[in-house]
C-alpha positions as CSV (number, residue, x, y, z in Angstrom):
1,M,-18.6,63.4,48.4
2,I,-17.8,60.7,51.1
3,V,-19.8,59.7,54.1
4,V,-18.5,57.5,56.9
5,K,-21.1,56.3,59.6
6,A,-19.5,53.7,62.5
7,P,-20.3,53.1,65.8
8,Q,-18.5,55.4,68.4
9,N,-16.6,52.5,70.1
10,Y,-16.2,48.7,69.3
11,L,-14.6,46.1,72.0
12,N,-14.1,42.5,71.4
13,E,-13.2,40.8,74.6
14,V,-13.7,37.2,76.2
15,G,-15.8,37.5,79.1
16,L,-17.0,41.2,78.1
17,I,-20.8,40.1,79.0
18,K,-19.9,40.0,82.4
19,R,-19.0,43.4,82.5
20,I,-21.6,44.9,80.6
21,G,-22.7,47.4,83.6
22,E,-19.6,49.3,83.3
23,F,-20.6,50.6,80.0
24,V,-24.1,51.0,80.4
25,A,-24.1,52.9,83.8
26,P,-22.2,56.0,82.4
27,I,-25.0,56.3,80.1
28,T,-27.9,56.0,82.5
29,Q,-29.0,53.4,85.2
30,N,-33.0,53.7,84.8
31,Q,-35.2,53.2,82.1
32,V,-32.9,50.7,79.9
33,M,-34.8,48.8,77.0
34,I,-33.3,45.4,76.2
35,I,-34.5,43.9,72.9
36,T,-33.5,40.1,72.9
37,S,-34.4,36.6,71.7
38,P,-35.2,33.6,74.0
39,R,-31.8,31.9,73.0
40,A,-29.7,35.0,73.2
41,W,-31.5,35.9,76.6
42,Q,-30.6,32.4,77.9
43,A,-27.0,32.9,76.9
44,T,-26.3,36.0,78.4
45,E,-29.1,36.5,81.2
46,A,-27.1,35.3,84.2
47,A,-24.1,37.7,83.5
48,I,-26.1,40.4,82.6
49,E,-28.2,40.2,85.6
50,A,-25.0,40.1,87.9
51,S,-23.2,43.0,86.3
52,F,-26.5,45.1,86.2
53,A,-27.1,44.5,90.0
54,T,-23.2,45.5,90.9
55,H,-24.2,49.0,89.1
56,D,-27.7,49.4,90.0
57,I,-29.0,49.3,86.5
58,H,-32.6,49.1,86.0
59,Y,-34.2,47.6,82.9
60,Q,-37.1,46.0,81.1
61,R,-36.6,43.3,78.6
62,F,-38.8,42.3,75.6
63,F,-38.3,39.5,73.4
64,L,-38.5,39.9,69.5
65,Q,-41.4,37.9,68.2
66,G,-40.8,37.4,64.1
67,E,-39.3,39.6,61.8
68,C,-37.5,43.2,61.8
69,T,-40.4,45.1,60.5
70,R,-41.7,48.7,60.4
71,A,-44.7,48.0,62.3
72,T,-42.6,46.1,65.2
73,I,-40.2,49.2,65.2
74,T,-43.2,51.5,65.6
75,A,-44.9,49.4,68.3
76,F,-41.8,48.9,70.5
77,S,-40.9,52.8,69.9
78,A,-44.3,53.7,71.4
79,Q,-43.6,51.5,74.5
80,A,-40.1,53.0,74.7
81,K,-41.4,56.9,74.7
82,A,-44.4,55.6,77.2
83,L,-41.9,54.1,79.4
84,G,-39.3,57.1,79.2
85,V,-36.5,55.0,78.0
86,K,-32.9,56.5,77.8
87,L,-31.1,53.5,76.5
88,V,-31.7,50.6,74.1
89,I,-29.5,47.5,73.8
90,G,-30.0,45.0,71.3
91,I,-28.5,41.3,72.1
92,G,-28.8,38.7,69.9
93,G,-28.5,38.2,66.2
94,G,-29.2,40.6,63.0
95,K,-33.0,40.8,63.4
96,V,-32.7,41.4,66.8
97,L,-29.9,44.0,66.6
98,D,-31.6,45.6,63.2
99,T,-34.8,45.9,65.4
100,A,-32.8,47.6,68.4
101,K,-30.9,50.1,66.2
102,G,-34.4,50.9,64.5
103,I,-36.2,51.6,67.9
104,A,-33.6,53.5,69.1
105,E,-33.6,55.7,65.6
106,A,-37.6,55.9,65.8
107,S,-37.5,56.9,69.1
108,G,-35.4,60.1,69.0
109,Q,-32.2,59.0,68.3
110,L,-31.5,57.6,71.7
111,P,-28.2,55.7,72.7
112,L,-27.9,52.5,71.5
113,I,-25.6,49.5,72.5
114,T,-25.4,46.6,70.1
115,V,-24.4,42.9,71.7
116,P,-24.2,40.2,69.0
117,T,-24.4,36.9,70.3
118,I,-23.5,35.2,66.9
119,A,-21.3,36.3,64.3
120,A,-23.6,35.5,61.3
121,T,-23.7,39.2,59.8
122,C,-22.3,42.5,60.6
123,A,-25.7,44.0,62.0
124,A,-24.1,45.1,64.9
125,W,-21.9,47.4,63.0
126,S,-23.9,48.1,60.1
127,P,-25.5,51.8,60.3
128,I,-28.9,50.7,58.8
129,S,-31.7,48.3,60.0
130,V,-32.8,46.0,57.5
131,L,-36.7,45.6,57.2
132,Y,-38.6,42.6,56.3
133,T,-42.5,42.1,55.8
134,E,-44.3,40.0,58.5
135,A,-43.9,36.9,56.0
136,G,-40.0,37.6,56.0
137,G,-39.7,39.2,52.5
138,H,-37.0,41.7,52.4
139,L,-38.7,45.5,52.1
140,N,-35.9,48.2,52.3
141,S,-33.4,49.4,54.8
142,M,-33.8,52.2,57.3
143,P,-30.9,54.6,57.3
144,L,-29.7,55.4,61.1
145,Q,-28.3,59.0,61.9
146,R,-27.1,58.0,65.3
147,T,-24.9,55.1,65.7
148,P,-24.3,52.8,68.5
149,E,-22.4,54.4,71.5
150,W,-20.6,50.8,72.0
151,V,-20.9,47.4,69.9
152,L,-19.8,44.9,72.8
153,V,-18.3,41.5,71.1
154,D,-17.9,38.5,73.9
155,S,-16.0,36.1,71.7
156,Q,-16.6,33.2,74.2
157,V,-20.6,34.0,74.0
158,I,-20.2,33.5,70.4
159,A,-17.7,30.6,70.4
160,N,-20.6,28.9,72.2
161,T,-23.0,28.8,69.5
162,P,-23.2,26.3,66.7
163,V,-20.3,26.8,64.0
164,R,-22.9,27.1,61.2
165,Y,-23.7,30.9,62.0
166,L,-19.9,31.8,61.9
167,K,-19.6,29.8,58.4
168,A,-22.8,32.1,57.3
169,G,-21.0,35.3,58.8
170,I,-17.8,34.4,56.6
171,V,-19.5,34.2,53.6
172,D,-21.8,37.2,54.0
173,A,-18.6,39.1,55.1
174,L,-16.3,37.9,52.0
175,A,-19.4,38.5,49.5
176,K,-18.4,42.2,50.2
177,W,-15.2,41.9,48.1
178,Y,-16.8,39.8,45.3
179,E,-19.6,42.4,45.1
180,F,-17.6,45.6,45.0
181,E,-14.8,44.4,43.0
182,P,-16.5,44.5,39.8
183,Y,-17.6,48.2,40.4
184,L,-14.1,48.9,41.0
185,R,-13.1,46.9,38.2
186,Q,-15.4,49.3,36.1
187,D,-14.7,52.5,37.7
188,D,-12.1,53.1,40.4
189,S,-12.4,57.2,40.7
190,S,-14.5,56.9,44.1
191,L,-12.5,56.8,47.3
192,A,-15.5,55.5,49.1
193,L,-15.6,52.6,47.0
194,V,-12.1,52.2,47.1
195,L,-12.3,52.2,51.1
196,K,-14.9,49.7,50.9
197,A,-13.3,47.3,48.6
198,Q,-10.0,47.8,50.8
199,A,-12.1,46.8,54.1
200,A,-13.6,43.9,52.3
201,K,-10.4,42.4,50.9
202,L,-8.7,42.7,54.2
203,A,-11.2,40.6,55.6
204,L,-11.2,38.0,52.7
205,D,-7.4,37.7,53.6
206,I,-8.0,37.1,57.0
207,F,-10.9,34.3,56.1
208,E,-8.1,32.6,53.9
209,H,-5.7,32.5,56.4
210,S,-7.5,31.9,59.4
211,A,-11.0,30.7,58.9
212,E,-10.4,27.2,59.1
213,E,-8.7,27.6,62.5
214,A,-11.5,29.4,63.6
215,I,-14.2,27.3,62.6
216,A,-12.3,24.3,64.3
217,A,-11.8,26.6,67.9
218,N,-15.6,27.2,67.4
219,Q,-16.5,23.7,67.2
220,R,-14.6,23.3,70.6
221,H,-16.2,26.2,71.8
222,Q,-12.9,28.1,72.3
223,A,-12.5,31.7,71.6
224,T,-9.0,31.5,70.4
225,P,-7.1,34.6,68.9
226,A,-7.8,33.4,65.3
227,F,-11.5,32.7,66.3
228,S,-11.9,36.3,67.6
229,K,-9.8,37.9,64.6
230,V,-12.4,36.1,62.3
231,V,-15.6,37.1,64.3
232,D,-13.9,40.8,64.1
233,A,-13.8,40.7,59.9
234,V,-17.3,39.2,60.1
235,I,-18.6,42.3,62.4
236,A,-16.3,45.0,62.3
237,L,-14.2,44.7,59.0
238,A,-17.5,43.9,57.0
239,G,-19.5,46.5,58.9
240,M,-16.7,49.2,58.1
241,A,-17.0,48.2,54.3
242,N,-20.9,49.2,54.6
243,S,-20.3,52.2,56.8
244,M,-18.7,54.0,53.7
245,R,-20.7,55.5,50.8
246,D,-20.9,58.5,48.3
247,D,-23.6,59.7,46.0
248,V,-23.6,56.6,43.7
249,T,-25.7,53.8,44.7
250,R,-24.1,50.3,44.2
251,I,-26.2,47.1,45.0
252,G,-24.4,44.0,45.8
253,V,-25.6,41.4,43.2
254,A,-25.3,38.6,45.4
255,H,-27.4,40.3,48.1
256,A,-30.0,41.3,45.5
257,L,-30.6,37.8,44.7
258,H,-30.6,37.0,48.7
259,N,-33.5,39.8,48.6
260,S,-35.4,38.1,45.8
261,M,-35.2,34.5,47.6
262,T,-36.5,35.8,51.0
263,Y,-40.0,35.8,48.8
264,H,-39.6,32.0,48.7
265,P,-41.0,30.5,52.2
266,E,-39.1,27.3,51.5
267,L,-35.8,28.9,51.6
268,H,-36.5,30.7,55.0
269,A,-34.9,27.9,56.8
270,F,-31.4,29.2,55.4
271,L,-29.4,31.9,57.2
272,H,-28.7,35.0,55.4
273,G,-25.3,34.6,54.6
274,E,-26.1,31.0,53.0
275,L,-28.5,32.5,50.4
276,V,-25.6,35.3,49.8
277,G,-23.4,32.5,48.9
278,F,-25.8,31.1,46.5
279,G,-26.2,34.7,45.1
280,L,-22.3,34.8,44.7
281,V,-22.6,31.4,42.5
282,V,-24.9,33.3,40.4
283,Q,-23.0,36.4,40.1
284,S,-20.0,34.2,39.0
285,Y,-21.8,32.9,36.2
286,L,-23.2,36.2,35.1
287,D,-19.5,37.7,35.0
288,D,-18.2,36.9,31.8
289,T,-15.6,39.6,32.0
290,L,-12.8,37.7,34.0
291,P,-10.4,35.4,31.8
292,G,-11.0,31.6,32.1
293,N,-12.6,30.4,35.4
294,R,-9.8,30.5,37.7
295,E,-11.3,33.2,39.9
296,Q,-14.8,31.5,39.6
297,A,-13.1,28.3,40.7
298,R,-11.6,30.2,43.6
299,L,-14.8,31.4,45.1
300,L,-16.6,28.1,44.6
301,A,-13.8,26.6,46.4
302,L,-14.2,28.8,49.4
303,L,-18.3,28.6,49.4
304,T,-17.6,24.8,49.7
305,T,-15.2,25.2,52.6
306,F,-18.0,27.1,54.4
307,S,-20.9,24.8,53.6
308,T,-22.5,27.2,51.6
309,P,-25.6,25.8,49.3
310,L,-24.2,25.8,45.7
311,T,-27.4,24.7,43.7
312,L,-31.2,25.3,43.9
313,R,-31.1,21.6,45.2
314,Q,-28.9,22.1,47.8
315,L,-31.5,24.8,48.9
316,G,-34.4,22.2,49.1
317,V,-35.9,23.1,46.0
318,E,-37.5,19.9,44.5
319,A,-39.3,21.2,41.7
320,E,-39.1,19.6,38.4
321,G,-39.7,20.5,34.8
322,A,-42.2,23.3,34.2
323,E,-42.3,24.0,37.8
324,L,-38.7,24.5,38.1
325,T,-38.7,26.9,35.2
326,Q,-41.3,28.9,36.9
327,K,-39.3,28.9,40.3
328,I,-36.0,30.2,38.7
329,K,-38.1,32.6,36.4
330,H,-39.8,34.2,40.0
331,I,-36.3,34.3,41.6
332,A,-34.8,36.3,38.4
333,E,-37.7,38.9,38.6
334,G,-37.4,39.4,42.1
335,V,-33.9,40.7,41.7
336,K,-34.1,44.5,41.9
337,I,-31.3,46.6,40.5
338,A,-32.2,49.7,38.5
339,P,-30.7,49.6,35.0
340,A,-28.6,52.8,36.0
341,I,-26.6,50.9,38.8
342,A,-26.2,47.7,36.9
343,A,-24.7,49.7,33.9
344,R,-21.7,50.3,36.5
345,L,-20.7,46.7,36.3
346,P,-18.5,45.5,33.8
347,F,-21.1,42.7,32.9
348,A,-24.3,42.7,31.5
349,L,-27.2,42.4,34.2
350,N,-30.7,41.8,33.4
351,T,-33.9,39.7,34.4
352,G,-33.2,37.6,31.5
353,R,-29.1,36.8,32.0
354,I,-30.0,36.1,35.6
355,E,-32.6,33.7,34.7
356,Q,-30.3,32.1,32.2
357,A,-27.4,31.7,35.0
358,L,-29.7,29.8,37.4
359,A,-31.0,27.7,34.7
360,R,-27.4,27.0,33.6
361,I,-26.3,26.0,37.4
362,T,-29.3,24.3,37.7
363,A,-28.5,22.0,34.5
364,L,-25.0,21.8,35.0
365,Y,-25.7,19.2,38.1
366,S,-28.1,16.7,37.0
367,T,-26.6,13.5,38.7
368,P,-28.9,11.2,40.5
369,R,-30.7,12.9,43.5
370,K,-28.7,11.2,46.2
371,A,-25.7,13.0,45.1
372,H,-27.3,16.3,45.3
373,S,-25.8,16.9,48.5
374,D,-22.2,16.1,47.9
375,P,-20.4,19.5,47.7
376,D,-17.2,18.1,46.0
377,A,-19.1,16.7,43.3
378,I,-21.3,19.9,42.5
379,Y,-18.0,21.9,42.7
380,A,-16.5,19.9,40.0
381,A,-19.7,20.1,37.7
382,L,-20.1,24.0,38.1
383,T,-16.4,24.6,37.6
384,T,-15.7,22.6,34.5
385,G,-19.4,23.4,33.0
386,R,-19.0,27.4,32.9
């Protein structure tokens, strides 16, 4: 079995937000529900208002307050039904887009358009809505039966945002390769897995060749061809990797670690991709089936390039002694990967090994506290201490 769920249309174009009415009008000119955030709306409102006015499109705008939760989706869905909404548009980052996707799904599989204003995840494309608790802890995912009519990406809007989002998006996307490849190493008989890995590998190749140039363009707020290509890799290629599945569940180790870390409030200041990147560091210490540490060194070099926290210290965990040991234990115990799934990996995976890897990474870097933020020193300690 192989299932592929992807948006009906994807378009990345500089200045696209000024033409949004062209894509909305053929679907409906009335009862449009926009889900957004104050920052995303500030960046796009003028262009959207002008385009909608040209096409005589009428809408109601709602701000997402807090997390993408089941209760929030249910409440917005009730409003959508009461208003007779005919189209849902999500404009913003991952939580906003996941909420918009959930509303469209729960309201009778309404038509949906996603407009990412940052490139920090593949949420605009991905055929799921990721659900959290009110306090920000990861719960599960809502699968979507109907995918977006359009994913509309304006590279200039994204280029105007802080480069931290792009770096986190790059790490979240490259994680797909490092998470799928071990499953593929163990069993390459699944076409869905092969296709997922190929899409993820293509994204990784793009990052290795173009990410540095894209980051520099982002810092100048310029939507260059290299920048747009990297944005496509973050949203479309990573989303494509998530769009293919078969009847076997395979959970990314780094994402499972991320999910556990969301239950620690002191880590909420970090972006999704930053926590996933730290999860990759842990996975690199769990994977003892690769010869030597060349692949680990390559991964850590990439993560350092994209400003990923490599240690719990860099994540702001200040605990010491027994308190630190307990923190590590809680994170390890929160990683939820069923034994039957873990058995498909080429390395042993259980709570005890995760706890040992976290402790080892923490112990490897024990220089004075003032150096805890020095990525080069951390990288040297990690790559020589495996």
